[in-house]
C-alpha positions, 0 to 999 in steps of 0.5 A: 456452469458458464463463465458468465455465471461466475460472479466477479470479485469486488474491486475493493473500496474506492479509498484503497484505489485512491490511496494506491494512486496517491502512493504511485504519484508520490513514490519518488518522495516516499522512497526518499523519505523511507528508502528501501522500506515497507510503507503503508498508506491510508487516507493519502498519508504514510501511516507506518514504515519500516524494514519488516513488512509484517510489522508495518502491517501490524502498525498500520492496522492499529493506526489506519482508520479505514480497514483497507490500506496500501502496503508497498516497498519504497525501493530507492536506487538500483537493486539486483535480485 
């Protein structure tokens, strides 16, 4: 099998990428409002936030109209890992 015969995965829905771009553009504001929390974004709106990423995902699943939503950690300040 040649590599050109392998189908590429779908890039996902456009709404997901629009929300991802919006979240990146507003990351500073989101981090100020939700410092060091997991944040879910759908339809260019924060739909859930909290310190437990799994709980944020559950809340967002219930609230988000669209199936695919963005989840990211709104890091504020300097962290050493």
